[in-house]
Backbone as XML, in Angstrom:
<?xml version="1.0"?>
<chain id="A" units="angstrom">
  <residue number="1" name="MET">
    <atom name="N" x="91.998" y="82.129" z="80.557"/>
    <atom name="CA" x="92.280" y="80.821" z="80.033"/>
    <atom name="C" x="93.731" y="80.647" z="80.615"/>
  </residue>
  <residue number="2" name="THR">
    <atom name="N" x="93.659" y="79.822" z="80.159"/>
    <atom name="CA" x="95.135" y="78.789" z="80.621"/>
    <atom name="C" x="94.932" y="77.760" z="80.011"/>
  </residue>
  <residue number="3" name="THR">
    <atom name="N" x="96.575" y="76.974" z="79.997"/>
    <atom name="CA" x="97.099" y="75.883" z="79.016"/>
    <atom name="C" x="97.491" y="74.872" z="80.237"/>
  </residue>
  <residue number="4" name="GLY">
    <atom name="N" x="98.289" y="74.594" z="79.294"/>
    <atom name="CA" x="99.712" y="73.476" z="80.036"/>
    <atom name="C" x="100.552" y="73.469" z="80.863"/>
  </residue>
  <residue number="5" name="PHE">
    <atom name="N" x="101.595" y="73.258" z="81.880"/>
    <atom name="CA" x="102.747" y="74.379" z="82.400"/>
    <atom name="C" x="103.923" y="73.871" z="81.395"/>
  </residue>
  <residue number="6" name="ARG">
    <atom name="N" x="104.834" y="74.869" z="81.791"/>
    <atom name="CA" x="106.273" y="74.089" z="80.858"/>
    <atom name="C" x="107.534" y="74.003" z="82.311"/>
  </residue>
  <residue number="7" name="LEU">
    <atom name="N" x="108.630" y="73.731" z="82.341"/>
    <atom name="CA" x="109.676" y="72.642" z="83.008"/>
    <atom name="C" x="110.943" y="74.008" z="82.675"/>
  </residue>
  <residue number="8" name="TYR">
    <atom name="N" x="111.493" y="74.892" z="84.152"/>
    <atom name="CA" x="112.272" y="76.021" z="82.670"/>
    <atom name="C" x="112.912" y="75.540" z="83.981"/>
  </residue>
  <residue number="9" name="ARG">
    <atom name="N" x="113.931" y="75.424" z="84.220"/>
    <atom name="CA" x="114.572" y="75.471" z="85.232"/>
    <atom name="C" x="114.447" y="74.616" z="86.529"/>
  </residue>
  <residue number="10" name="GLY">
    <atom name="N" x="113.597" y="74.064" z="87.244"/>
    <atom name="CA" x="113.649" y="72.799" z="88.050"/>
    <atom name="C" x="112.369" y="74.458" z="88.869"/>
  </residue>
  <residue number="11" name="LEU">
    <atom name="N" x="111.398" y="74.964" z="87.534"/>
    <atom name="CA" x="110.315" y="76.008" z="87.814"/>
    <atom name="C" x="109.458" y="75.494" z="87.487"/>
  </residue>
  <residue number="12" name="GLU">
    <atom name="N" x="108.390" y="75.801" z="88.093"/>
    <atom name="CA" x="106.671" y="75.563" z="86.333"/>
    <atom name="C" x="106.437" y="76.481" z="85.849"/>
  </residue>
  <residue number="13" name="VAL">
    <atom name="N" x="106.643" y="76.519" z="84.762"/>
    <atom name="CA" x="106.150" y="78.181" z="84.087"/>
    <atom name="C" x="105.042" y="77.987" z="84.185"/>
  </residue>
  <residue number="14" name="TYR">
    <atom name="N" x="104.011" y="78.393" z="84.156"/>
    <atom name="CA" x="102.312" y="79.448" z="83.948"/>
    <atom name="C" x="102.077" y="79.579" z="82.834"/>
  </residue>
  <residue number="15" name="PRO">
    <atom name="N" x="101.392" y="80.571" z="81.478"/>
    <atom name="CA" x="101.480" y="81.065" z="81.400"/>
    <atom name="C" x="99.550" y="81.304" z="81.458"/>
  </residue>
  <residue number="16" name="LEU">
    <atom name="N" x="98.850" y="82.470" z="81.083"/>
    <atom name="CA" x="98.067" y="82.822" z="81.861"/>
    <atom name="C" x="97.280" y="84.403" z="81.170"/>
  </residue>
  <residue number="17" name="VAL">
    <atom name="N" x="96.491" y="83.660" z="79.453"/>
    <atom name="CA" x="96.100" y="84.406" z="78.874"/>
    <atom name="C" x="94.471" y="84.255" z="78.917"/>
  </residue>
  <residue number="18" name="TYR">
    <atom name="N" x="94.654" y="86.337" z="79.026"/>
    <atom name="CA" x="92.873" y="87.014" z="79.453"/>
    <atom name="C" x="92.095" y="87.750" z="78.733"/>
  </residue>
  <residue number="19" name="PRO">
    <atom name="N" x="91.155" y="88.079" z="78.125"/>
    <atom name="CA" x="90.655" y="89.069" z="76.701"/>
    <atom name="C" x="91.245" y="90.220" z="77.505"/>
  </residue>
  <residue number="20" name="HIS">
    <atom name="N" x="91.949" y="91.365" z="76.820"/>
    <atom name="CA" x="91.924" y="92.594" z="77.523"/>
    <atom name="C" x="89.960" y="93.103" z="78.457"/>
  </residue>
  <residue number="21" name="ARG">
    <atom name="N" x="89.379" y="93.606" z="77.028"/>
    <atom name="CA" x="88.285" y="94.016" z="78.092"/>
    <atom name="C" x="87.751" y="92.593" z="78.504"/>
  </residue>
  <residue number="22" name="ALA">
    <atom name="N" x="86.624" y="93.382" z="79.372"/>
    <atom name="CA" x="86.540" y="92.054" z="80.567"/>
    <atom name="C" x="84.566" y="91.317" z="79.895"/>
  </residue>
  <residue number="23" name="THR">
    <atom name="N" x="84.153" y="89.993" z="79.536"/>
    <atom name="CA" x="83.650" y="90.168" z="78.998"/>
    <atom name="C" x="82.103" y="90.561" z="79.966"/>
  </residue>
  <residue number="24" name="GLU">
    <atom name="N" x="81.347" y="90.880" z="79.107"/>
    <atom name="CA" x="80.826" y="91.468" z="79.990"/>
    <atom name="C" x="79.262" y="90.824" z="80.205"/>
  </residue>
  <residue number="25" name="PRO">
    <atom name="N" x="77.934" y="91.171" z="81.069"/>
    <atom name="CA" x="77.033" y="90.383" z="81.930"/>
    <atom name="C" x="75.922" y="89.906" z="80.357"/>
  </residue>
  <residue number="26" name="GLY">
    <atom name="N" x="76.292" y="89.031" z="80.068"/>
    <atom name="CA" x="75.226" y="88.786" z="78.970"/>
    <atom name="C" x="75.196" y="88.688" z="77.314"/>
  </residue>
  <residue number="27" name="TYR">
    <atom name="N" x="76.161" y="88.971" z="77.411"/>
    <atom name="CA" x="77.279" y="88.919" z="76.011"/>
    <atom name="C" x="78.827" y="87.902" z="75.987"/>
  </residue>
  <residue number="28" name="GLY">
    <atom name="N" x="78.969" y="87.295" z="74.574"/>
    <atom name="CA" x="79.867" y="86.664" z="74.498"/>
    <atom name="C" x="82.253" y="87.561" z="74.049"/>
  </residue>
  <residue number="29" name="HIS">
    <atom name="N" x="82.106" y="86.261" z="74.508"/>
    <atom name="CA" x="84.036" y="86.858" z="74.867"/>
    <atom name="C" x="83.584" y="87.667" z="74.134"/>
  </residue>
  <residue number="30" name="ASN">
    <atom name="N" x="84.471" y="89.379" z="74.543"/>
    <atom name="CA" x="85.271" y="90.177" z="73.241"/>
    <atom name="C" x="86.246" y="89.895" z="72.899"/>
  </residue>
  <residue number="31" name="TYR">
    <atom name="N" x="87.289" y="89.498" z="71.609"/>
    <atom name="CA" x="88.192" y="88.486" z="71.640"/>
    <atom name="C" x="88.450" y="89.876" z="70.943"/>
  </residue>
  <residue number="32" name="ASP">
    <atom name="N" x="88.107" y="91.074" z="70.048"/>
    <atom name="CA" x="88.652" y="92.203" z="68.881"/>
    <atom name="C" x="89.125" y="92.761" z="69.219"/>
  </residue>
  <residue number="33" name="ASP">
    <atom name="N" x="89.183" y="93.510" z="70.525"/>
    <atom name="CA" x="90.010" y="94.319" z="71.795"/>
    <atom name="C" x="91.255" y="93.365" z="71.732"/>
  </residue>
  <residue number="34" name="GLY">
    <atom name="N" x="91.770" y="91.989" z="71.502"/>
    <atom name="CA" x="92.413" y="91.873" z="71.560"/>
    <atom name="C" x="93.289" y="91.324" z="73.171"/>
  </residue>
  <residue number="35" name="PHE">
    <atom name="N" x="94.425" y="90.153" z="73.754"/>
    <atom name="CA" x="94.987" y="90.080" z="74.898"/>
    <atom name="C" x="95.826" y="90.666" z="75.148"/>
  </residue>
  <residue number="36" name="ASP">
    <atom name="N" x="95.487" y="90.157" z="77.225"/>
    <atom name="CA" x="96.662" y="91.116" z="78.328"/>
    <atom name="C" x="96.836" y="89.316" z="78.342"/>
  </residue>
  <residue number="37" name="ALA">
    <atom name="N" x="97.914" y="88.950" z="79.732"/>
    <atom name="CA" x="99.120" y="88.033" z="79.757"/>
    <atom name="C" x="100.167" y="88.737" z="81.345"/>
  </residue>
  <residue number="38" name="ALA">
    <atom name="N" x="99.645" y="86.759" z="81.291"/>
    <atom name="CA" x="101.045" y="87.153" z="82.853"/>
    <atom name="C" x="100.989" y="86.107" z="82.927"/>
  </residue>
  <residue number="39" name="VAL">
    <atom name="N" x="101.953" y="85.573" z="84.242"/>
    <atom name="CA" x="102.279" y="84.220" z="84.247"/>
    <atom name="C" x="103.300" y="83.646" z="85.778"/>
  </residue>
  <residue number="40" name="ARG">
    <atom name="N" x="102.334" y="82.188" z="86.406"/>
    <atom name="CA" x="103.260" y="81.598" z="87.089"/>
    <atom name="C" x="104.038" y="81.492" z="86.896"/>
  </residue>
  <residue number="41" name="ILE">
    <atom name="N" x="105.003" y="81.116" z="88.281"/>
    <atom name="CA" x="106.445" y="81.125" z="88.065"/>
    <atom name="C" x="105.954" y="80.434" z="88.982"/>
  </residue>
  <residue number="42" name="GLN">
    <atom name="N" x="106.124" y="78.825" z="89.586"/>
    <atom name="CA" x="105.998" y="78.012" z="90.700"/>
    <atom name="C" x="106.710" y="76.884" z="91.497"/>
  </residue>
  <residue number="43" name="GLU">
    <atom name="N" x="107.363" y="76.327" z="92.046"/>
    <atom name="CA" x="108.494" y="75.256" z="92.515"/>
    <atom name="C" x="106.883" y="73.869" z="92.239"/>
  </residue>
  <residue number="44" name="PRO">
    <atom name="N" x="108.102" y="73.041" z="92.048"/>
    <atom name="CA" x="107.453" y="72.314" z="91.910"/>
    <atom name="C" x="106.640" y="71.109" z="93.146"/>
  </residue>
  <residue number="45" name="GLN">
    <atom name="N" x="106.053" y="70.047" z="93.729"/>
    <atom name="CA" x="105.813" y="70.462" z="94.566"/>
    <atom name="C" x="106.782" y="69.476" z="95.897"/>
  </residue>
  <residue number="46" name="GLY">
    <atom name="N" x="106.796" y="69.585" z="96.864"/>
    <atom name="CA" x="108.216" y="69.043" z="96.957"/>
    <atom name="C" x="107.153" y="67.134" z="98.105"/>
  </residue>
  <residue number="47" name="ALA">
    <atom name="N" x="107.588" y="66.575" z="98.382"/>
    <atom name="CA" x="107.377" y="65.349" z="99.923"/>
    <atom name="C" x="106.150" y="66.135" z="100.613"/>
  </residue>
  <residue number="48" name="THR">
    <atom name="N" x="106.024" y="67.422" z="101.191"/>
    <atom name="CA" x="104.740" y="67.869" z="101.976"/>
    <atom name="C" x="104.005" y="68.196" z="101.230"/>
  </residue>
  <residue number="49" name="GLY">
    <atom name="N" x="104.394" y="68.062" z="100.012"/>
    <atom name="CA" x="103.077" y="69.036" z="99.313"/>
    <atom name="C" x="102.665" y="69.986" z="98.993"/>
  </residue>
  <residue number="50" name="VAL">
    <atom name="N" x="103.669" y="70.531" z="99.476"/>
    <atom name="CA" x="103.691" y="73.072" z="99.493"/>
    <atom name="C" x="103.933" y="73.064" z="98.513"/>
  </residue>
  <residue number="51" name="SER">
    <atom name="N" x="104.034" y="73.866" z="97.668"/>
    <atom name="CA" x="104.903" y="74.930" z="96.841"/>
    <atom name="C" x="104.052" y="76.456" z="96.904"/>
  </residue>
  <residue number="52" name="ARG">
    <atom name="N" x="106.052" y="76.945" z="96.229"/>
    <atom name="CA" x="105.524" y="79.020" z="96.469"/>
    <atom name="C" x="105.181" y="79.006" z="94.965"/>
  </residue>
  <residue number="53" name="SER">
    <atom name="N" x="104.009" y="79.875" z="94.630"/>
    <atom name="CA" x="104.769" y="80.893" z="93.727"/>
    <atom name="C" x="104.111" y="81.634" z="93.721"/>
  </residue>
  <residue number="54" name="ARG">
    <atom name="N" x="104.577" y="82.587" z="92.298"/>
    <atom name="CA" x="103.690" y="84.326" z="92.272"/>
    <atom name="C" x="103.428" y="84.628" z="90.815"/>
  </residue>
  <residue number="55" name="VAL">
    <atom name="N" x="103.018" y="85.834" z="90.521"/>
    <atom name="CA" x="101.981" y="84.948" z="89.557"/>
    <atom name="C" x="103.184" y="86.921" z="88.861"/>
  </residue>
  <residue number="56" name="PHE">
    <atom name="N" x="103.610" y="86.764" z="87.528"/>
    <atom name="CA" x="103.675" y="89.052" z="87.599"/>
    <atom name="C" x="103.064" y="88.427" z="86.084"/>
  </residue>
  <residue number="57" name="ARG">
    <atom name="N" x="102.817" y="90.157" z="86.462"/>
    <atom name="CA" x="102.140" y="90.468" z="84.574"/>
    <atom name="C" x="102.452" y="90.960" z="84.024"/>
  </residue>
  <residue number="58" name="LEU">
    <atom name="N" x="103.002" y="91.065" z="82.409"/>
    <atom name="CA" x="103.661" y="91.372" z="81.246"/>
    <atom name="C" x="103.642" y="92.351" z="81.220"/>
  </residue>
  <residue number="59" name="PRO">
    <atom name="N" x="104.765" y="93.386" z="81.198"/>
    <atom name="CA" x="103.874" y="94.808" z="81.394"/>
    <atom name="C" x="103.783" y="95.234" z="79.191"/>
  </residue>
  <residue number="60" name="ALA">
    <atom name="N" x="102.959" y="95.419" z="79.275"/>
    <atom name="CA" x="102.882" y="95.669" z="77.820"/>
    <atom name="C" x="102.431" y="97.340" z="77.378"/>
  </residue>
  <residue number="61" name="ASP">
    <atom name="N" x="103.004" y="97.584" z="76.325"/>
    <atom name="CA" x="101.369" y="98.797" z="76.279"/>
    <atom name="C" x="100.449" y="98.687" z="75.477"/>
  </residue>
  <residue number="62" name="ARG">
    <atom name="N" x="100.666" y="98.013" z="74.403"/>
    <atom name="CA" x="98.896" y="96.999" z="74.346"/>
    <atom name="C" x="98.898" y="95.713" z="73.972"/>
  </residue>
  <residue number="63" name="PRO">
    <atom name="N" x="97.816" y="95.394" z="73.604"/>
    <atom name="CA" x="96.914" y="94.020" z="74.388"/>
    <atom name="C" x="97.572" y="93.301" z="72.699"/>
  </residue>
  <residue number="64" name="PHE">
    <atom name="N" x="97.853" y="91.887" z="73.764"/>
    <atom name="CA" x="98.761" y="91.220" z="71.700"/>
    <atom name="C" x="97.030" y="90.956" z="71.259"/>
  </residue>
  <residue number="65" name="GLN">
    <atom name="N" x="97.683" y="90.370" z="69.644"/>
    <atom name="CA" x="96.825" y="90.168" z="68.557"/>
    <atom name="C" x="96.785" y="88.779" z="69.196"/>
  </residue>
  <residue number="66" name="ASN">
    <atom name="N" x="96.424" y="88.100" z="68.921"/>
    <atom name="CA" x="96.408" y="86.196" z="70.043"/>
    <atom name="C" x="96.092" y="85.680" z="70.381"/>
  </residue>
  <residue number="67" name="ALA">
    <atom name="N" x="95.591" y="85.064" z="70.979"/>
    <atom name="CA" x="95.844" y="84.259" z="72.380"/>
    <atom name="C" x="97.506" y="84.079" z="72.242"/>
  </residue>
  <residue number="68" name="GLY">
    <atom name="N" x="97.895" y="83.873" z="71.417"/>
    <atom name="CA" x="99.448" y="82.785" z="71.089"/>
    <atom name="C" x="100.157" y="83.734" z="71.090"/>
  </residue>
  <residue number="69" name="ASP">
    <atom name="N" x="100.114" y="84.615" z="70.086"/>
    <atom name="CA" x="101.413" y="85.576" z="70.800"/>
    <atom name="C" x="101.577" y="86.135" z="72.314"/>
  </residue>
  <residue number="70" name="ALA">
    <atom name="N" x="99.694" y="86.959" z="73.092"/>
    <atom name="CA" x="100.764" y="86.188" z="74.524"/>
    <atom name="C" x="100.405" y="85.003" z="75.332"/>
  </residue>
  <residue number="71" name="ARG">
    <atom name="N" x="100.499" y="84.122" z="75.348"/>
    <atom name="CA" x="100.849" y="82.577" z="75.344"/>
    <atom name="C" x="102.964" y="82.125" z="75.409"/>
  </residue>
  <residue number="72" name="ARG">
    <atom name="N" x="103.103" y="82.974" z="73.928"/>
    <atom name="CA" x="104.605" y="82.972" z="74.113"/>
    <atom name="C" x="104.906" y="83.567" z="74.715"/>
  </residue>
  <residue number="73" name="ALA">
    <atom name="N" x="104.513" y="85.230" z="74.824"/>
    <atom name="CA" x="105.262" y="86.260" z="75.073"/>
    <atom name="C" x="105.532" y="85.991" z="76.747"/>
  </residue>
  <residue number="74" name="SER">
    <atom name="N" x="104.591" y="85.479" z="77.971"/>
    <atom name="CA" x="103.786" y="84.891" z="78.206"/>
    <atom name="C" x="104.861" y="84.018" z="78.962"/>
  </residue>
  <residue number="75" name="THR">
    <atom name="N" x="105.586" y="82.985" z="78.247"/>
    <atom name="CA" x="106.535" y="81.907" z="78.269"/>
    <atom name="C" x="108.474" y="83.182" z="78.172"/>
  </residue>
  <residue number="76" name="ALA">
    <atom name="N" x="108.652" y="83.452" z="77.738"/>
    <atom name="CA" x="109.905" y="84.334" z="77.001"/>
    <atom name="C" x="110.262" y="85.608" z="78.508"/>
  </residue>
  <residue number="77" name="TYR">
    <atom name="N" x="109.254" y="86.028" z="78.702"/>
    <atom name="CA" x="109.317" y="86.424" z="80.271"/>
    <atom name="C" x="109.733" y="85.314" z="81.855"/>
  </residue>
  <residue number="78" name="ALA">
    <atom name="N" x="108.823" y="85.174" z="81.066"/>
    <atom name="CA" x="109.267" y="83.751" z="82.193"/>
    <atom name="C" x="110.339" y="83.623" z="82.509"/>
  </residue>
  <residue number="79" name="GLU">
    <atom name="N" x="110.423" y="83.046" z="81.325"/>
    <atom name="CA" x="111.867" y="82.542" z="80.710"/>
    <atom name="C" x="113.602" y="83.543" z="81.215"/>
  </residue>
  <residue number="80" name="ARG">
    <atom name="N" x="113.058" y="84.628" z="80.994"/>
    <atom name="CA" x="113.938" y="85.962" z="80.666"/>
    <atom name="C" x="114.169" y="86.276" z="82.280"/>
  </residue>
  <residue number="81" name="LEU">
    <atom name="N" x="113.125" y="86.033" z="83.201"/>
    <atom name="CA" x="112.602" y="86.480" z="84.729"/>
    <atom name="C" x="113.609" y="85.828" z="85.533"/>
  </residue>
  <residue number="82" name="ILE">
    <atom name="N" x="113.126" y="84.115" z="85.539"/>
    <atom name="CA" x="114.313" y="83.071" z="86.202"/>
    <atom name="C" x="115.281" y="83.210" z="85.796"/>
  </residue>
  <residue number="83" name="ASP">
    <atom name="N" x="116.136" y="83.719" z="84.083"/>
    <atom name="CA" x="117.543" y="83.269" z="84.307"/>
    <atom name="C" x="117.949" y="84.863" z="84.618"/>
  </residue>
  <residue number="84" name="THR">
    <atom name="N" x="117.650" y="85.979" z="84.513"/>
    <atom name="CA" x="118.700" y="87.556" z="85.400"/>
    <atom name="C" x="118.385" y="87.150" z="86.109"/>
  </residue>
  <residue number="85" name="CYS">
    <atom name="N" x="117.182" y="86.005" z="87.196"/>
    <atom name="CA" x="117.289" y="86.243" z="89.124"/>
    <atom name="C" x="119.265" y="86.221" z="89.379"/>
  </residue>
  <residue number="86" name="PRO">
    <atom name="N" x="119.817" y="86.180" z="90.450"/>
    <atom name="CA" x="121.582" y="86.293" z="90.655"/>
    <atom name="C" x="120.567" y="84.575" z="91.097"/>
  </residue>
  <residue number="87" name="GLN">
    <atom name="N" x="122.266" y="83.761" z="91.477"/>
    <atom name="CA" x="121.775" y="82.633" z="91.593"/>
    <atom name="C" x="121.441" y="82.315" z="93.128"/>
  </residue>
  <residue number="88" name="ASP">
    <atom name="N" x="122.579" y="83.242" z="93.684"/>
    <atom name="CA" x="122.008" y="82.449" z="96.112"/>
    <atom name="C" x="120.853" y="84.183" z="95.771"/>
  </residue>
  <residue number="89" name="THR">
    <atom name="N" x="120.029" y="83.798" z="94.939"/>
    <atom name="CA" x="118.437" y="84.483" z="95.832"/>
    <atom name="C" x="117.320" y="83.370" z="95.090"/>
  </residue>
  <residue number="90" name="THR">
    <atom name="N" x="116.443" y="83.941" z="96.141"/>
    <atom name="CA" x="115.336" y="82.696" z="96.155"/>
    <atom name="C" x="114.254" y="83.930" z="94.446"/>
  </residue>
  <residue number="91" name="PHE">
    <atom name="N" x="114.384" y="82.891" z="94.872"/>
    <atom name="CA" x="113.471" y="83.314" z="93.204"/>
    <atom name="C" x="111.705" y="84.040" z="93.216"/>
  </residue>
  <residue number="92" name="LEU">
    <atom name="N" x="110.787" y="83.002" z="94.450"/>
    <atom name="CA" x="109.829" y="83.404" z="94.780"/>
    <atom name="C" x="109.579" y="84.358" z="96.195"/>
  </residue>
  <residue number="93" name="ASP">
    <atom name="N" x="111.147" y="84.801" z="96.803"/>
    <atom name="CA" x="110.886" y="85.553" z="97.816"/>
    <atom name="C" x="110.930" y="86.670" z="98.270"/>
  </residue>
  <residue number="94" name="GLN">
    <atom name="N" x="111.078" y="87.594" z="96.881"/>
    <atom name="CA" x="111.937" y="88.214" z="96.535"/>
    <atom name="C" x="111.550" y="89.098" z="95.167"/>
  </residue>
  <residue number="95" name="GLU">
    <atom name="N" x="111.918" y="90.010" z="94.472"/>
    <atom name="CA" x="111.488" y="90.644" z="93.749"/>
    <atom name="C" x="113.842" y="90.653" z="92.544"/>
  </residue>
  <residue number="96" name="CYS">
    <atom name="N" x="113.925" y="90.019" z="92.002"/>
    <atom name="CA" x="115.014" y="89.300" z="91.307"/>
    <atom name="C" x="114.767" y="90.904" z="89.727"/>
  </residue>
</chain>
């Protein structure tokens, strides 16, 4: 599952939320086991139409109880990554 993006400090932040346990063939989604989350951070498209992005998986000891909690945690994690990256470092080129 994915929702719209949020613009934060000039970067697009896309929360990525998905069920903790994969759906088995022939069965419905299994949301009872909670949700895992990641976040995609992307530069806005420039005049060339090309933008770079990276996906970061949230470090979590256990699944989130619901999709809303996972989405909020994804956004907060992206903001923390962006805020702690040194000014002279290009965020998408190397690990901050």
